[in-house]
C-alpha positions as CSV (number, residue, x, y, z in Angstrom):
1,X,112.4,182.6,31.3
2,X,111.5,179.9,34.1
3,X,114.7,178.4,35.6
4,X,115.1,174.4,36.0
5,X,116.6,172.7,38.6
6,X,117.6,169.1,38.3
7,X,117.3,167.0,41.0
8,X,117.7,162.9,42.0
9,X,115.5,160.9,40.7
10,X,114.4,159.8,44.7
11,X,113.9,163.5,45.0
12,X,111.0,163.2,42.8
13,X,109.0,161.8,45.0
14,X,108.4,165.1,47.4
15,X,106.2,166.4,44.2
16,X,104.7,163.6,44.2
17,X,101.2,162.1,45.8
18,X,102.1,159.0,48.0
19,X,102.4,155.9,46.6
20,X,103.1,157.1,43.4
21,X,106.7,157.6,43.2
22,X,107.7,153.8,42.3
23,X,105.7,154.0,39.7
24,X,106.5,157.2,37.9
25,X,109.9,156.2,38.5
26,X,110.0,153.2,36.7
27,X,108.0,154.6,33.3
28,X,111.3,157.3,33.5
29,X,113.9,154.5,34.3
30,X,112.7,152.7,31.3
31,X,112.4,155.0,28.6
32,X,115.3,157.1,30.0
33,X,113.7,160.2,30.5
34,X,115.5,163.5,31.3
35,X,113.1,165.0,33.7
36,X,113.3,168.8,34.9
37,X,111.2,170.5,37.6
38,X,110.9,174.0,36.9
39,X,109.8,177.5,38.2
40,X,106.7,178.9,37.4
41,X,105.4,179.0,34.2
42,X,102.8,180.9,32.9
43,X,101.6,179.7,29.6
44,X,102.8,176.1,30.4
45,X,102.4,173.2,33.1
46,X,104.9,170.8,31.4
47,X,107.2,169.8,28.8
48,X,107.7,167.3,26.4
49,X,110.5,166.9,23.7
50,X,110.8,164.0,21.7
51,X,114.8,162.0,21.8
52,X,117.0,163.5,19.0
53,X,120.4,164.0,18.1
54,X,121.9,162.1,20.6
55,X,119.5,163.4,23.7
56,X,117.3,161.4,26.0
57,X,113.5,162.5,26.0
58,X,112.9,165.5,27.9
59,X,110.5,166.5,30.0
60,X,109.8,169.3,32.6
61,X,107.3,169.7,34.8
62,X,106.5,173.1,36.9
63,X,107.6,172.6,40.7
64,X,105.1,174.9,41.5
65,X,102.2,172.8,41.4
66,X,100.7,170.5,44.1
67,X,101.2,167.2,44.2
68,X,98.0,166.1,42.5
69,X,98.1,168.3,39.7
70,X,102.6,167.4,38.9
71,X,101.6,164.4,38.7
72,X,98.5,165.1,36.3
73,X,100.9,166.9,34.3
74,X,103.6,164.2,34.4
75,X,101.5,161.5,33.0
76,X,99.9,164.1,30.6
77,X,104.0,164.4,28.7
78,X,104.4,160.5,29.6
79,X,101.5,160.0,27.5
80,X,103.7,162.7,24.4
81,X,106.6,160.1,25.0
82,X,104.5,156.6,24.5
83,X,102.6,158.2,22.0
84,X,105.9,158.9,20.0
85,X,107.3,155.6,21.2
86,X,104.5,154.0,19.0
87,X,103.5,156.7,16.0
88,X,106.6,158.8,16.0
89,X,105.2,161.9,14.0
90,X,102.8,160.4,12.2
91,X,99.9,161.7,14.4
92,X,98.8,165.2,16.0
93,X,99.9,166.0,19.1
94,X,96.7,165.6,21.3
95,X,94.5,163.3,18.5
96,X,93.1,160.4,19.3
97,X,96.0,158.0,19.7
98,X,97.3,160.6,22.5
99,X,93.9,160.6,24.8
100,X,93.9,157.2,24.2
101,X,97.0,156.7,25.4
102,X,96.8,158.8,28.4
103,X,93.6,157.9,29.2
104,X,95.2,154.5,29.7
105,X,97.6,156.1,32.1
106,X,95.3,157.9,34.1
107,X,93.2,154.8,34.3
108,X,96.2,152.7,35.5
109,X,97.1,155.2,38.0
110,X,93.2,155.7,39.3
111,X,93.1,152.2,40.0
112,X,95.8,152.5,42.7
113,X,93.8,154.8,44.8
114,X,96.3,158.1,44.5
115,X,93.7,161.0,44.3
116,X,91.6,162.1,46.8
117,X,87.5,161.5,46.0
118,X,87.1,165.0,44.2
119,X,89.6,164.1,41.7
120,X,89.1,160.6,40.6
121,X,85.7,161.5,40.2
122,X,86.2,164.4,38.0
123,X,89.2,162.2,35.8
124,X,87.5,158.9,35.4
125,X,84.2,161.3,34.0
126,X,87.2,162.3,31.3
127,X,88.9,159.2,30.7
128,X,87.0,158.7,26.9
129,X,88.4,162.0,26.1
130,X,90.6,164.1,27.9
131,X,91.7,167.5,27.3
132,X,95.2,168.6,25.9
133,X,95.7,169.8,29.5
134,X,94.0,170.1,33.1
135,X,93.5,173.9,32.1
136,X,91.2,172.7,29.5
137,X,89.2,171.4,31.8
138,X,88.1,173.9,33.9
139,X,85.9,170.9,36.2
140,X,89.4,169.6,36.7
141,X,90.7,172.3,37.5
142,X,88.5,173.8,40.2
143,X,88.8,170.2,42.2
144,X,92.6,171.1,41.7
145,X,92.9,174.2,43.1
146,X,91.5,172.8,46.9
147,X,95.0,171.5,47.0
148,X,97.0,174.5,46.1
149,X,98.5,176.1,48.9
150,X,97.6,179.9,48.1
151,X,98.2,182.7,49.7
152,X,94.8,184.4,51.1
153,X,95.7,187.5,48.9
154,X,95.7,185.6,45.9
155,X,92.1,185.2,44.2
156,X,90.6,184.1,41.1
157,X,89.6,187.0,38.3
158,X,85.8,185.3,38.8
159,X,86.0,186.3,42.2
160,X,86.7,190.4,41.0
161,X,83.6,192.5,41.2
162,X,82.7,193.4,37.5
163,X,85.1,196.3,36.9
164,X,87.1,195.9,39.9
165,X,90.7,196.0,39.2
166,X,93.1,193.4,39.4
167,X,96.8,192.7,39.3
168,X,98.7,189.9,37.5
169,X,101.7,188.4,38.3
170,X,104.1,190.4,36.2
171,X,103.1,193.3,37.9
172,X,99.9,194.5,34.5
173,X,97.0,196.3,36.3
174,X,93.3,195.4,34.4
175,X,89.9,196.0,34.4
176,X,87.2,193.5,34.7
177,X,84.6,193.6,32.3
178,X,81.6,190.6,31.6
179,X,82.1,187.0,31.0
180,X,81.2,185.7,27.5
181,X,80.9,181.8,27.4
182,X,84.0,180.7,29.3
183,X,86.4,184.0,29.5
184,X,86.5,186.7,31.0
185,X,86.9,190.2,28.9
186,X,89.6,192.4,30.4
187,X,91.5,195.8,30.0
188,X,95.0,196.5,31.0
189,X,94.8,200.2,32.1
190,X,98.5,200.7,30.6
191,X,97.3,199.9,27.1
192,X,93.5,200.0,26.9
193,X,94.3,196.8,25.5
194,X,92.0,193.9,26.0
195,X,92.6,190.5,26.8
196,X,90.5,187.5,27.3
197,X,91.0,185.3,31.6
198,X,90.3,182.6,32.5
199,X,88.1,182.2,35.2
200,X,90.3,180.8,37.5
201,X,93.4,183.0,36.8
202,X,95.2,183.9,39.6
203,X,95.7,187.0,40.4
204,X,95.7,190.0,43.4
205,X,92.8,192.3,43.8
206,X,93.8,196.2,43.7
207,X,91.8,198.6,45.0
208,X,91.4,202.4,42.5
C-alpha cells in the first residue's frame, strides 16, 4: 500500500505548475478538502471520497506525477467533489454531469495559460467529452509524459521489441506479444499467464 504524506497547504505549490496554486487552494479551502499526496500507485493517479460521518471531503493524488499531470489529476478529483455537491449519489461517477463539470474546470485553468502549448491543445480538444482518466486518453497521456523526469532505463511497453522481455515495477518479467487494438498481449514468464498492457506503461528492458 502506498504511504501518504501530510503537507501544510502552502507546500502544495511544489507539486503544481506556476500560477495555479492560488486557484487550487481556493477550491480546497472553500470545500474543506483533506488533500493527501501519496507515493506511487500503479492502479490509480488520484482518488476522491465524499464527506461523510463527520469527515471532510478527501482527495489523494500521486506525488510522483509531473506538475501538469498532478494538476490535471487534482482537477479530475475536484470535479468529482463538485458533482457530489450538486447531485450527491444520483448520477454516474463519470457520467455527463461529471464530464460537464470537469470540462468547466479545465476551461477555467486553460484560460490562465498554465499549461504548455502541446498539453493545452490536447486538453482543449477533450473539453466537451473528457475521459474518465488521463490514462484513458492516449493523446493526453503521451504529451504529459514529455514532462516526466524519467530515468533513461525506463521504457514504454511499445518500445520493447516483439518477443522481447521486460520487467515491471514489482519485479515480474514478461515477454511482449502482439498489439491488438490499444493494448499489448504480454506473457508473464513465471506463470505463463497473459496480461494486457497499455502502450505507454513504464517498464525496464530485460536481456534474455
